[in-house]
N, CA, C and O of each residue as an XYZ file, in Angstrom:
964
protein
N       0.850     -1.197      0.000
C       0.000      0.000      0.000
C       0.887      1.248      0.000
O       1.835      1.341      0.779
N       0.577      2.197     -0.869
C       1.339      3.436     -0.947
C       0.964      4.347      0.210
O      -0.221      4.592      0.435
N       1.962      4.864      0.962
C       1.660      5.731      2.092
C       1.002      7.024      1.648
O       1.217      7.495      0.532
N       0.189      7.596      2.547
C      -0.312      8.942      2.344
C       0.872      9.897      2.268
O       1.824      9.725      3.030
N       0.863     10.909      1.374
C       2.005     11.843      1.259
C       2.431     12.447      2.582
O       3.619     12.698      2.788
N       1.477     12.689      3.495
C       1.831     13.264      4.790
C       2.529     12.258      5.697
O       3.142     12.640      6.694
N       2.438     10.954      5.350
C       3.012      9.926      6.197
C       4.387      9.470      5.728
O       5.043      8.692      6.422
N       4.833      9.933      4.575
C       6.176      9.591      4.116
C       7.222     10.075      5.116
O       7.041     11.092      5.786
N       8.316      9.327      5.202
C       9.494      9.788      5.925
C      10.413     10.423      4.890
O      10.981      9.720      4.054
N      10.565     11.726      4.934
C      11.343     12.462      3.945
C      12.825     12.420      4.339
O      13.221     12.976      5.364
N      13.629     11.761      3.517
C      15.020     11.462      3.864
C      16.011     12.305      3.058
O      15.736     12.730      1.936
N      17.153     12.524      3.666
C      18.263     13.201      3.019
C      19.540     12.402      3.276
O      19.821     12.023      4.413
N      20.314     12.147      2.215
C      21.610     11.488      2.341
C      22.700     12.549      2.258
O      22.756     13.319      1.299
N      23.564     12.586      3.263
C      24.740     13.465      3.232
C      25.948     12.561      3.391
O      26.287     12.147      4.500
N      26.594     12.259      2.275
C      27.617     11.203      2.210
C      28.536     11.467      1.018
O      28.054     11.710     -0.089
N      29.839     11.423      1.228
C      30.757     11.770      0.142
C      31.276     10.568     -0.643
O      31.927     10.748     -1.672
N      31.000      9.337     -0.178
C      31.474      8.156     -0.883
C      30.410      7.653     -1.865
O      29.306      7.313     -1.439
N      30.713      7.598     -3.164
C      29.716      7.180     -4.162
C      29.112      5.804     -3.880
O      27.906      5.620     -4.043
N      29.932      4.830     -3.458
C      29.413      3.486     -3.190
C      28.426      3.515     -2.024
O      27.377      2.873     -2.079
N      28.758      4.252     -0.982
C      27.851      4.359      0.166
C      26.563      5.076     -0.224
O      25.486      4.732      0.262
N      26.674      6.070     -1.100
C      25.480      6.746     -1.602
C      24.565      5.756     -2.316
O      23.355      5.741     -2.094
N      25.158      4.934     -3.174
C      24.374      3.962     -3.946
C      23.685      2.956     -3.036
O      22.529      2.599     -3.264
N      24.389      2.496     -2.006
C      23.804      1.517     -1.084
C      22.623      2.133     -0.338
O      21.563      1.517     -0.227
N      22.810      3.340      0.167
C      21.722      4.001      0.884
C      20.524      4.269     -0.026
O      19.377      4.077      0.377
N      20.791      4.707     -1.240
C      19.702      4.956     -2.192
C      18.945      3.669     -2.499
O      17.723      3.680     -2.644
N      19.685      2.550     -2.599
C      19.051      1.258     -2.852
C      18.192      0.827     -1.668
O      17.059      0.380     -1.848
N      18.727      0.961     -0.468
C      17.979      0.580      0.734
C      16.725      1.432      0.886
O      15.650      0.916      1.194
N      16.865      2.734      0.671
C      15.714      3.630      0.769
C      14.657      3.268     -0.272
O      13.459      3.293      0.009
N      15.118      2.932     -1.477
C      14.193      2.547     -2.542
C      13.405      1.293     -2.247
O      12.335      1.079     -2.817
N      13.928      0.456     -1.357
C      13.238     -0.781     -0.981
C      12.245     -0.588      0.155
O      11.591     -1.544      0.572
N      12.124      0.628      0.658
C      11.196      0.926      1.762
C      10.127      1.898      1.272
O      10.418      3.084      1.112
N       8.912      1.440      1.032
C       7.865      2.298      0.465
C       7.553      3.542      1.294
O       7.110      4.556      0.756
N       7.785      3.462      2.605
C       7.452      4.600      3.454
C       8.500      5.706      3.414
O       8.275      6.793      3.945
N       9.647      5.434      2.786
C      10.716      6.423      2.707
C      10.668      7.173      1.383
O      10.410      6.580      0.335
N      10.912      8.458      1.433
C      10.969      9.280      0.230
C      12.282     10.049      0.236
O      12.505     10.897      1.099
N      13.150      9.752     -0.727
C      14.450     10.401     -0.800
C      14.308     11.794     -1.400
O      13.843     11.944     -2.530
N      14.706     12.811     -0.645
C      14.582     14.199     -1.079
C      15.860     14.733     -1.712
O      15.847     15.793     -2.337
N      16.977     13.999     -1.553
C      18.219     14.453     -2.156
C      19.412     13.686     -1.626
O      19.374     13.129     -0.529
N      20.477     13.662     -2.422
C      21.753     13.063     -2.021
C      22.828     14.131     -2.167
O      23.013     14.691     -3.247
N      23.531     14.410     -1.082
C      24.547     15.458     -1.069
C      25.911     14.868     -0.722
O      26.010     13.931      0.070
N      26.951     15.424     -1.319
C      28.294     14.875     -1.087
C      29.049     15.595      0.026
O      30.162     15.198      0.368
N      28.468     16.637      0.591
C      29.084     17.291      1.742
C      28.001     18.017      2.540
O      26.863     18.163      2.096
N      28.395     18.465      3.730
C      27.439     19.073      4.646
C      26.899     20.401      4.138
O      25.762     20.758      4.448
N      27.690     21.143      3.362
C      27.222     22.432      2.882
C      26.078     22.259      1.884
O      25.118     23.030      1.892
N      26.185     21.246      1.028
C      25.071     20.946      0.126
C      23.850     20.517      0.944
O      22.723     20.919      0.659
N      24.097     19.698      1.960
C      23.004     19.258      2.826
C      22.350     20.418      3.545
O      21.131     20.442      3.711
N      23.148     21.375      3.970
C      22.632     22.545      4.669
C      21.674     23.334      3.784
O      20.626     23.791      4.239
N      22.049     23.489      2.515
C      21.182     24.205      1.564
C      19.856     23.485      1.380
O      18.793     24.103      1.440
N      19.919     22.171      1.155
C      18.710     21.396      0.907
C      17.810     21.346      2.142
O      16.584     21.314      2.030
N      18.429     21.340      3.307
C      17.674     21.282      4.560
C      16.784     22.511      4.731
O      15.734     22.438      5.369
N      17.205     23.638      4.162
C      16.412     24.858      4.261
C      15.421     25.012      3.108
O      14.594     25.924      3.113
N      15.504     24.122      2.123
C      14.618     24.219      0.967
C      13.479     23.213      0.998
O      12.423     23.451      0.412
N      13.683     22.098      1.672
C      12.700     21.021      1.624
C      12.395     20.498      3.020
O      13.164     20.692      3.962
N      11.272     19.843      3.123
C      10.946     19.158      4.377
C      11.832     17.923      4.496
O      11.842     17.071      3.608
N      12.570     17.831      5.590
C      13.426     16.673      5.850
C      13.094     16.137      7.236
O      13.172     16.869      8.223
N      12.726     14.871      7.313
C      12.421     14.236      8.591
C      13.609     13.466      9.151
O      13.756     13.328     10.366
N      14.462     12.961      8.245
C      15.525     12.048      8.658
C      16.744     12.237      7.769
O      16.626     12.274      6.544
N      17.922     12.358      8.390
C      19.176     12.509      7.647
C      20.058     11.288      7.876
O      20.289     10.880      9.014
N      20.549     10.711      6.779
C      21.599      9.697      6.850
C      22.919     10.448      6.667
O      23.225     10.933      5.577
N      23.687     10.534      7.737
C      24.813     11.462      7.772
C      26.142     10.754      8.011
O      26.330     10.088      9.029
N      27.065     10.909      7.054
C      28.433     10.433      7.238
C      29.160     11.412      8.168
O      28.755     12.567      8.305
N      30.225     10.940      8.798
C      30.977     11.805      9.711
C      32.198     12.403      9.035
O      32.367     13.622      9.035
N      33.039     11.576      8.469
C      34.260     12.073      7.830
C      33.965     12.543      6.416
O      33.849     11.736      5.493
N      33.843     13.863      6.253
C      33.557     14.453      4.952
C      34.405     15.706      4.779
O      34.902     16.259      5.761
N      34.577     16.160      3.530
C      35.331     17.397      3.299
C      34.577     18.625      3.775
O      33.370     18.564      4.009
N      35.271     19.722      3.918
C      34.771     21.045      4.325
C      34.445     21.079      5.822
O      35.081     21.810      6.582
N      33.456     20.290      6.240
C      33.096     20.204      7.654
C      32.557     18.802      7.898
O      31.749     18.305      7.114
N      32.995     18.158      8.978
C      32.531     16.790      9.206
C      31.108     16.774      9.754
O      30.582     17.791     10.207
N      30.503     15.592      9.698
C      29.100     15.472     10.065
C      28.798     15.873     11.495
O      27.766     16.490     11.760
N      29.684     15.530     12.421
C      29.478     15.893     13.823
C      29.456     17.406     14.010
O      28.573     17.950     14.674
N      30.432     18.071     13.420
C      30.513     19.531     13.578
C      29.342     20.230     12.904
O      28.826     21.221     13.421
N      28.917     19.714     11.743
C      27.768     20.322     11.069
C      26.503     20.173     11.909
O      25.711     21.107     12.038
N      26.328     18.975     12.478
C      25.140     18.724     13.288
C      25.062     19.691     14.467
O      23.975     20.117     14.856
N      26.210     20.034     15.028
C      26.239     20.969     16.163
C      25.812     22.382     15.761
O      25.395     23.169     16.611
N      25.915     22.706     14.470
C      25.549     24.060     14.019
C      24.048     24.208     13.786
O      23.554     25.331     13.678
N      23.317     23.102     13.706
C      21.895     23.160     13.359
C      21.067     23.544     14.569
O      21.163     22.923     15.628
N      20.255     24.571     14.400
C      19.407     25.055     15.491
C      18.318     24.051     15.831
O      17.999     23.831     16.999
N      17.760     23.452     14.802
C      16.712     22.454     15.013
C      16.876     21.368     13.967
O      16.340     21.467     12.863
N      17.613     20.340     14.319
C      17.933     19.288     13.357
C      16.823     18.238     13.292
O      16.171     17.964     14.299
N      16.604     17.649     12.109
C      15.727     16.485     12.029
C      16.379     15.311     12.755
O      17.483     15.445     13.285
N      15.717     14.186     12.782
C      16.338     12.977     13.319
C      17.529     12.607     12.435
O      17.499     12.810     11.221
N      18.577     12.062     13.055
C      19.812     11.753     12.334
C      20.236     10.313     12.597
O      20.228      9.845     13.736
N      20.607      9.622     11.523
C      21.246      8.311     11.615
C      22.651      8.457     11.051
O      22.814      8.746      9.865
N      23.661      8.260     11.880
C      25.040      8.327     11.399
C      25.390      7.059     10.615
O      25.041      5.948     11.014
N      26.074      7.249      9.511
C      26.588      6.133      8.709
C      28.094      6.359      8.559
O      28.521      7.268      7.848
N      28.886      5.536      9.224
C      30.318      5.787      9.243
C      31.110      4.502      9.433
O      30.579      3.499      9.911
N      32.370      4.539      9.060
C      33.271      3.402      9.243
C      34.085      3.523     10.521
O      34.949      2.687     10.786
N      33.820      4.558     11.319
C      34.649      4.844     12.482
C      33.834      4.746     13.771
O      33.123      5.689     14.116
N      33.923      3.629     14.487
C      33.106      3.424     15.689
C      33.475      4.338     16.849
O      32.683      4.502     17.777
N      34.670      4.938     16.814
C      35.086      5.784     17.935
C      34.229      7.046     18.083
O      34.287      7.718     19.112
N      33.431      7.367     17.053
C      32.580      8.553     17.133
C      31.223      8.265     17.765
O      30.417      9.180     17.933
N      30.961      7.019     18.116
C      29.624      6.639     18.578
C      29.189      7.395     19.825
O      28.062      7.884     19.896
N      30.090      7.493     20.820
C      29.715      8.146     22.075
C      29.353      9.603     21.848
O      28.337     10.070     22.362
N      30.165     10.330     21.088
C      29.882     11.738     20.814
C      28.592     11.883     20.020
O      27.828     12.827     20.223
N      28.357     10.939     19.115
C      27.125     10.983     18.334
C      25.891     10.856     19.202
O      24.930     11.605     19.028
N      25.905      9.925     20.129
C      24.739      9.744     20.988
C      24.589     10.888     21.982
O      23.481     11.159     22.446
N      25.686     11.562     22.316
C      25.594     12.764     23.142
C      24.804     13.856     22.437
O      24.208     14.721     23.080
N      24.806     13.805     21.089
C      24.047     14.774     20.294
C      22.617     14.314     20.057
O      21.878     14.926     19.285
N      22.232     13.230     20.727
C      20.845     12.739     20.675
C      20.451     12.221     19.300
O      19.308     12.393     18.876
N      21.385     11.590     18.603
C      21.054     11.028     17.299
C      20.194      9.787     17.470
O      20.150      9.182     18.542
N      19.507      9.419     16.386
C      18.586      8.289     16.445
C      19.312      6.951     16.469
O      18.975      6.074     17.265
N      20.313      6.789     15.597
C      21.008      5.502     15.497
C      22.379      5.710     14.861
O      22.705      6.792     14.372
N      23.166      4.642     14.885
C      24.563      4.697     14.443
C      24.835      3.440     13.633
O      24.962      2.351     14.192
N      24.925      3.591     12.303
C      25.159      2.445     11.425
C      26.634      2.389     11.053
O      27.172      3.313     10.443
N      27.275      1.292     11.429
C      28.706      1.119     11.168
C      28.898      0.413      9.828
O      28.415     -0.703      9.635
N      29.602      1.063      8.908
C      29.842      0.500      7.580
C      30.786     -0.697      7.664
O      31.712     -0.703      8.475
N      30.554     -1.713      6.825
C      29.380     -1.890      5.945
C      28.205     -2.454      6.739
O      28.381     -3.386      7.524
N      27.030     -1.908      6.549
C      25.863     -2.380      7.295
C      24.879     -3.047      6.332
O      24.778     -2.673      5.163
N      24.163     -4.036      6.849
C      23.226     -4.822      6.044
C      21.871     -4.124      5.951
O      21.606     -3.160      6.669
N      21.025     -4.622      5.064
C      19.691     -4.046      4.917
C      18.858     -4.260      6.173
O      18.077     -3.387      6.552
N      19.014     -5.418      6.827
C      18.213     -5.667      8.024
C      18.616     -4.720      9.169
O      17.775     -4.320      9.973
N      19.906     -4.367      9.234
C      20.335     -3.393     10.251
C      19.810     -1.997      9.898
O      19.425     -1.238     10.787
N      19.792     -1.661      8.628
C      19.213     -0.401      8.152
C      17.730     -0.344      8.512
O      17.240      0.677      8.994
N      17.020     -1.450      8.275
C      15.587     -1.507      8.535
C      15.287     -1.355     10.025
O      14.284     -0.754     10.410
N      16.162     -1.901     10.848
C      15.991     -1.759     12.295
C      16.028     -0.288     12.697
O      15.246      0.145     13.543
N      16.934      0.482     12.094
C      17.023      1.918     12.383
C      15.765      2.648     11.920
O      15.276      3.540     12.612
N      15.241      2.276     10.757
C      14.017      2.899     10.241
C      12.834      2.583     11.145
O      12.006      3.453     11.416
N      12.754      1.348     11.610
C      11.656      0.972     12.507
C      11.723      1.746     13.819
O      10.692      2.047     14.419
N      12.929      2.065     14.261
C      13.085      2.873     15.467
C      12.503      4.274     15.233
O      11.817      4.818     16.098
N      12.785      4.850     14.056
C      12.232      6.170     13.723
C      10.707      6.105     13.671
O      10.025      6.967     14.225
N      10.178      5.087     13.009
C       8.720      4.946     12.865
C       8.046      4.831     14.217
O       6.987      5.419     14.437
N       8.653      4.075     15.126
C       8.095      3.904     16.465
C       8.071      5.213     17.230
O       7.091      5.520     17.910
N       9.150      5.992     17.124
C       9.211      7.283     17.813
C       8.151      8.234     17.273
O       7.466      8.910     18.041
N       8.018      8.284     15.942
C       7.035      9.196     15.355
C       5.611      8.793     15.735
O       4.762      9.650     15.980
N       5.358      7.508     15.781
C       4.028      7.030     16.167
C       3.701      7.436     17.594
O       2.588      7.873     17.884
N       4.676      7.290     18.482
C       4.460      7.662     19.879
C       4.255      9.161     20.035
O       3.450      9.601     20.855
N       4.990      9.952     19.239
C       4.825     11.404     19.299
C       3.416     11.803     18.880
O       2.812     12.681     19.496
N       2.889     11.166     17.840
C       1.539     11.487     17.373
C       0.501     11.096     18.408
O      -0.485     11.807     18.600
N       0.715      9.965     19.079
C      -0.229      9.522     20.095
C      -0.220     10.433     21.302
O      -1.232     10.590     21.985
N       0.946     11.041     21.563
C       1.075     11.914     22.727
C       0.490     13.300     22.503
O       0.287     14.043     23.463
N       0.211     13.667     21.240
C      -0.327     14.999     20.960
C      -1.776     15.091     21.425
O      -2.597     14.279     20.999
N      -2.115     16.039     22.273
C      -3.506     16.208     22.689
C      -4.380     16.563     21.499
O      -3.959     17.298     20.606
N      -5.582     16.046     21.490
C      -6.475     16.294     20.360
C      -7.222     17.613     20.502
O      -7.728     18.143     19.513
N      -7.298     18.153     21.722
C      -8.103     19.360     21.910
C      -7.384     20.605     21.408
O      -6.176     20.598     21.169
N      -8.148     21.652     21.258
C      -7.622     22.888     20.683
C      -6.832     23.711     21.695
O      -6.218     24.716     21.335
N      -6.844     23.291     22.959
C      -6.121     24.023     23.985
C      -4.753     23.430     24.275
O      -4.134     23.765     25.285
N      -4.280     22.562     23.409
C      -2.954     22.000     23.647
C      -1.898     23.100     23.533
O      -2.118     24.129     22.894
N      -0.775     22.866     24.149
C       0.298     23.853     24.207
C       1.513     23.363     23.435
O       1.928     22.213     23.581
N       2.080     24.238     22.617
C       3.329     23.954     21.920
C       4.456     24.710     22.608
O       4.282     25.848     23.044
N       5.613     24.062     22.701
C       6.797     24.728     23.222
C       7.650     25.178     22.042
O       8.030     24.362     21.202
N       7.951     26.466     21.977
C       8.753     27.002     20.882
C       9.951     27.748     21.458
O       9.894     28.289     22.562
N      11.038     27.765     20.687
C      12.265     28.416     21.134
C      12.494     29.704     20.352
O      12.331     29.757     19.133
N      12.874     30.731     21.088
C      13.183     32.034     20.485
C      14.225     32.739     21.343
O      14.023     32.935     22.541
N      15.352     33.124     20.717
C      16.419     33.828     21.440
C      16.857     33.077     22.694
O      17.000     33.654     23.772
N      17.066     31.769     22.519
C      17.571     30.897     23.592
C      16.600     30.748     24.764
O      16.978     30.296     25.845
N      15.354     31.131     24.534
C      14.320     30.947     25.548
C      13.228     30.030     24.990
O      13.011     29.973     23.780
N      12.553     29.324     25.874
C      11.470     28.438     25.472
C      10.147     29.019     25.957
O       9.992     29.351     27.133
N       9.190     29.136     25.026
C       7.897     29.729     25.343
C       6.776     28.696     25.140
O       6.730     28.030     24.105
N       5.881     28.563     26.117
C       4.675     27.740     25.889
C       3.618     28.585     25.186
O       3.310     29.696     25.618
N       3.071     28.055     24.110
C       2.037     28.787     23.374
C       0.778     27.920     23.298
O       0.787     26.838     22.711
N      -0.293     28.413     23.898
C      -1.572     27.726     23.785
C      -2.147     27.987     22.394
O      -2.214     29.130     21.942
N      -2.556     26.921     21.730
C      -3.085     27.091     20.375
C      -4.361     27.921     20.370
O      -4.648     28.611     19.392
N      -5.120     27.862     21.444
C      -6.345     28.660     21.508
C      -6.046     30.158     21.566
O      -6.921     30.977     21.286
N      -4.791     30.523     21.935
C      -4.403     31.931     22.005
C      -3.659     32.389     20.756
O      -3.367     33.575     20.606
N      -3.355     31.466     19.872
C      -2.601     31.793     18.659
C      -3.553     32.298     17.584
O      -4.458     31.577     17.164
N      -3.352     33.533     17.141
C      -4.272     34.164     16.187
C      -3.916     33.845     14.738
O      -4.760     33.397     13.961
N      -2.651     34.083     14.388
C      -2.210     33.775     13.034
C      -0.688     33.668     13.014
O      -0.003     34.053     13.961
N      -0.191     33.141     11.920
C       1.244     32.914     11.747
C       1.657     33.544     10.433
O       1.005     33.360      9.405
N       2.744     34.286     10.481
C       3.275     34.917      9.276
C       4.670     34.372      8.985
O       5.528     34.335      9.868
N       4.887     33.955      7.755
C       6.179     33.400      7.350
C       7.069     34.486      6.768
O       6.622     35.342      6.005
N       8.342     34.431      7.149
C       9.342     35.354      6.609
C      10.616     34.549      6.370
O      11.518     34.538      7.208
N      10.684     33.876      5.224
C      11.832     33.024      4.917
C      11.882     31.823      5.833
O      10.937     31.037      5.889
N      12.991     31.677      6.559
C      13.156     30.556      7.489
C      12.698     30.914      8.896
O      13.000     30.202      9.854
N      11.964     32.024      9.018
C      11.479     32.457     10.323
C       9.958     32.606     10.296
O       9.362     32.862      9.250
N       9.351     32.441     11.462
C       7.921     32.614     11.609
C       7.641     33.617     12.716
O       8.348     33.671     13.722
N       6.592     34.414     12.512
C       6.079     35.288     13.562
C       4.763     34.678     14.039
O       3.811     34.548     13.271
N       4.727     34.313     15.301
C       3.541     33.710     15.903
C       2.796     34.800     16.672
O       3.262     35.272     17.709
N       1.638     35.191     16.151
C       0.899     36.305     16.731
C      -0.181     35.806     17.686
O      -1.020     34.974     17.341
N      -0.123     36.352     18.907
C      -1.206     36.177     19.861
C      -1.971     37.500     19.959
O      -1.672     38.438     19.219
N      -2.942     37.587     20.852
C      -3.762     38.802     20.936
C      -2.941     40.030     21.313
O      -3.206     41.129     20.826
N      -1.955     39.848     22.171
C      -1.238     41.013     22.704
C       0.234     41.073     22.336
O       0.892     42.077     22.610
N       0.770     40.023     21.722
C       2.201     40.030     21.404
C       2.498     39.048     20.276
O       1.591     38.396     19.758
N       3.761     38.944     19.901
C       4.155     37.941     18.928
C       5.554     37.445     19.264
O       6.342     38.147     19.899
N       5.850     36.224     18.829
C       7.134     35.575     19.067
C       7.722     35.175     17.725
O       7.014     34.647     16.866
N       9.005     35.422     17.541
C       9.691     35.047     16.302
C      10.512     33.785     16.553
O      11.307     33.726     17.490
N      10.309     32.776     15.704
C      11.043     31.520     15.850
C      11.704     31.147     14.525
O      11.277     31.581     13.455
N      12.749     30.338     14.621
C      13.439     29.847     13.425
C      12.789     28.529     13.016
O      13.068     27.480     13.597
N      11.927     28.595     12.020
C      11.153     27.425     11.594
C      10.502     27.750     10.255
O      10.171     28.905      9.991
N      10.318     26.744      9.414
C       9.602     26.967      8.163
C       8.108     26.766      8.380
O       7.695     25.994      9.246
N       7.312     27.460      7.597
C       5.868     27.342      7.719
C       5.407     25.929      7.414
O       4.487     25.418      8.052
N       6.045     25.297      6.439
C       5.654     23.943      6.038
C       5.793     22.960      7.183
O       4.927     22.107      7.380
N       6.881     23.073      7.944
C       7.098     22.157      9.059
C       6.188     22.495     10.241
O       5.665     21.596     10.900
N       6.001     23.783     10.507
C       5.229     24.178     11.680
C       3.753     23.839     11.523
O       3.096     23.457     12.491
N       3.234     23.975     10.316
C       1.799     23.753     10.117
C       1.407     22.298     10.383
O       0.246     22.004     10.671
N       2.382     21.394     10.286
C       2.099     19.983     10.561
C       1.775     19.743     12.036
O       1.203     18.708     12.381
N       2.128     20.674     12.894
C       1.871     20.539     14.327
C       0.498     21.070     14.726
O       0.084     20.914     15.875
N      -0.205     21.692     13.792
C      -1.443     22.386     14.111
C      -2.671     21.556     13.745
O      -2.641     20.834     12.750
N      -3.745     21.640     14.521
C      -4.988     20.937     14.190
C      -5.631     21.550     12.946
O      -5.829     22.763     12.878
N      -5.950     20.720     11.978
C      -6.459     21.211     10.694
C      -7.886     21.746     10.784
O      -8.342     22.431      9.868
N      -8.603     21.443     11.876
C      -9.964     21.968     11.983
C      -9.988     23.411     12.458
O     -11.024     24.072     12.382
N      -8.845     23.912     12.953
C      -8.795     25.290     13.438
C      -7.853     26.187     12.643
O      -8.108     27.380     12.475
N      -6.772     25.605     12.160
C      -5.751     26.409     11.495
C      -5.748     26.133      9.999
O      -5.759     24.985      9.553
N      -5.734     27.220      9.241
C      -5.907     27.114      7.804
C      -4.931     28.039      7.084
O      -4.785     29.207      7.444
N      -4.268     27.501      6.066
C      -3.382     28.319      5.248
C      -4.234     29.079      4.234
O      -4.994     28.479      3.474
N      -4.100     30.410      4.231
C      -4.896     31.240      3.328
C      -4.030     31.991      2.324
O      -4.543     32.676      1.439
N      -2.716     31.858      2.468
C      -1.771     32.572      1.617
C      -0.437     31.870      1.781
O      -0.223     31.182      2.779
N       0.452     32.027      0.833
C       1.750     31.356      0.930
C       2.512     31.758      2.191
O       3.391     31.029      2.652
N       2.168     32.936      2.753
C       2.892     33.444      3.922
C       2.053     33.494      5.192
O       2.544     33.931      6.232
N       0.794     33.054      5.128
C      -0.070     33.198      6.304
C      -0.873     31.929      6.594
O      -1.420     31.292      5.694
N      -0.921     31.592      7.872
C      -1.832     30.576      8.398
C      -2.652     31.253      9.479
O      -2.099     31.958     10.324
N      -3.957     31.051      9.467
C      -4.818     31.728     10.443
C      -5.547     30.716     11.323
O      -5.773     29.570     10.936
N      -5.906     31.179     12.516
C      -6.816     30.442     13.390
C      -8.217     30.926     13.044
O      -8.572     32.064     13.351
N      -9.007     30.082     12.415
C     -10.310     30.535     11.919
C     -11.264     30.908     13.058
O     -12.261     31.595     12.835
N     -10.958     30.456     14.271
C     -11.786     30.838     15.415
C     -11.520     32.276     15.870
O     -12.251     32.812     16.702
N     -10.474     32.894     15.323
C     -10.108     34.255     15.714
C     -10.562     35.301     14.692
O     -10.290     36.489     14.860
N     -11.237     34.875     13.658
C     -11.673     35.817     12.615
C     -12.749     36.755     13.171
O     -13.751     36.306     13.727
N     -12.523     38.068     13.012
C     -13.537     39.050     13.410
C     -14.555     39.237     12.291
O     -15.764     39.212     12.523
N     -14.046     39.423     11.074
C     -14.937     39.527      9.929
C     -14.140     39.313      8.644
O     -12.909     39.354      8.632
N     -14.886     39.083      7.562
C     -14.303     38.898      6.234
C     -14.732     40.080      5.373
O     -15.908     40.441      5.325
N     -13.753     40.673      4.696
C     -14.053     41.806      3.827
C     -13.307     41.620      2.505
O     -12.082     41.716      2.441
N     -14.087     41.351      1.450
C     -13.467     41.090      0.158
C     -12.581     39.856      0.227
O     -13.020     38.790      0.658
N     -11.348     40.003     -0.195
C     -10.399     38.892     -0.163
C      -9.450     38.987      1.030
O      -8.270     38.651      0.934
N     -10.000     39.458      2.166
C      -9.194     39.593      3.371
C      -9.997     39.143      4.584
O     -11.227     39.183      4.581
N      -9.287     38.718      5.611
C      -9.920     38.463      6.908
C      -9.295     39.406      7.925
O      -8.117     39.752      7.831
N     -10.089     39.810      8.883
C      -9.582     40.675      9.937
C      -9.433     39.859     11.214
O     -10.399     39.304     11.737
N      -8.204     39.801     11.700
C      -7.887     39.109     12.947
C      -7.004     40.034     13.768
O      -5.955     40.474     13.296
N      -7.421     40.332     14.996
C      -6.648     41.210     15.894
C      -6.296     42.533     15.209
O      -5.179     43.035     15.332
N      -7.281     43.088     14.481
C      -7.133     44.363     13.770
C      -6.119     44.313     12.639
O      -5.689     45.355     12.144
N      -5.738     43.128     12.233
C      -4.806     42.951     11.118
C      -5.569     42.353      9.938
O      -6.292     41.370     10.100
N      -5.409     42.944      8.753
C      -6.019     42.396      7.549
C      -5.054     41.407      6.902
O      -3.916     41.748      6.579
N      -5.521     40.196      6.722
C      -4.699     39.123      6.163
C      -5.301     38.710      4.827
O      -6.494     38.411      4.761
N      -4.504     38.686      3.759
C      -5.039     38.369      2.433
C      -5.403     36.897      2.280
O      -4.745     36.012      2.827
N      -6.471     36.662      1.519
C      -6.839     35.304      1.130
C      -6.465     35.155     -0.338
O      -7.108     35.747     -1.205
N      -5.448     34.380     -0.620
C      -5.010     34.196     -2.003
C      -6.051     33.400     -2.773
O      -6.742     32.552     -2.209
N      -6.155     33.678     -4.057
C      -7.183     33.029     -4.878
C      -7.055     31.511     -4.872
O      -8.065     30.810     -4.938
N      -5.829     30.989     -4.793
C      -5.610     29.544     -4.822
C      -6.077     28.860     -3.534
O      -6.227     27.639     -3.500
N      -6.307     29.649     -2.468
C      -6.744     29.073     -1.182
C      -8.196     29.417     -0.866
O      -8.729     28.977      0.153
N      -8.841     30.201     -1.733
C     -10.154     30.750     -1.405
C     -11.221     29.675     -1.209
O     -11.984     29.727     -0.245
N     -11.278     28.701     -2.121
C     -12.305     27.661     -2.019
C     -12.174     26.870     -0.722
O     -13.166     26.620     -0.038
N     -10.949     26.478     -0.388
C     -10.731     25.716      0.846
C     -11.058     26.562      2.075
O     -11.539     26.049      3.085
N     -10.793     27.852      1.977
C     -11.094     28.749      3.094
C     -12.599     28.749      3.377
O     -13.012     28.567      4.523
N     -13.417     28.952      2.345
C     -14.853     29.028      2.568
C     -15.447     27.671      2.938
O     -16.430     27.609      3.677
N     -14.870     26.598      2.439
C     -15.303     25.265      2.869
C     -15.055     25.080      4.360
O     -15.903     24.552      5.080
N     -13.886     25.520      4.814
C     -13.545     25.399      6.232
C     -14.441     26.264      7.100
O     -14.843     25.858      8.191
N     -14.753     27.461      6.611
C     -15.628     28.359      7.362
C     -17.013     27.745      7.491
O     -17.595     27.766      8.576
N     -17.548     27.203      6.412
C     -18.879     26.581      6.446
C     -18.912     25.392      7.404
O     -19.881     25.183      8.133
N     -17.840     24.630      7.381
C     -17.776     23.440      8.233
C     -17.627     23.824      9.698
O     -18.208     23.186     10.576
N     -16.845     24.869      9.959
C     -16.575     25.278     11.330
C     -17.752     25.995     11.984
O     -17.954     25.916     13.196
N     -18.535     26.708     11.142
C     -19.709     27.448     11.636
C     -19.357     28.509     12.670
O     -20.099     28.751     13.622
N     -18.192     29.139     12.452
C     -17.774     30.157     13.421
C     -18.102     31.574     12.964
O     -18.198     32.483     13.788
N     -18.275     31.770     11.657
C     -18.618     33.112     11.198
C     -19.799     33.015     10.232
O     -20.261     34.034      9.717
């Protein structure tokens, strides 16, 4: 059975050895739930792709040119899950100190690869089960080395600005380093709706609709034509305005 697009594990290979790249690509191709988003030969290429696409899991070599995998991982503000693939077991302790998912020692078999994937799947399943279903659940977000609890019922709208988001509440806003695509996956779809490439709104916070705009907290937010039909369907279903 083909997975739902939202259920794919979006993978990235960061590996400078062509043979190791081929093996990983082959193993990934044998797992229907995995979707390969790119293969990079060094961390700098991986860094670029990480900011362009949704990545859930990185297969990361350690000894690479320019910057090694360990040092690159330390630079990431919010890294996806990481599986190290390396021929050097002496890095294992430092790798696990960085909270990596698993450590595959080359050459590794397909069954050992699959064991690491099953570990990721189990963690993601548990995370989804732990998410409260109600609209008053709280998300913890980081901004300027501080962690803020944000109740979803208090979140009015979200504005995207490149790799940063502005999370607007009634009286203030918080800026976090996160892409809109990744953040929206954490939000309940019955309350939060994308109405523009740069805006997601809490439909329960709408004061009124005027033309192709909604007014929330005295801010006019545009409704792009490509999102208009889904917006009005959601409004009709929600029965809030």
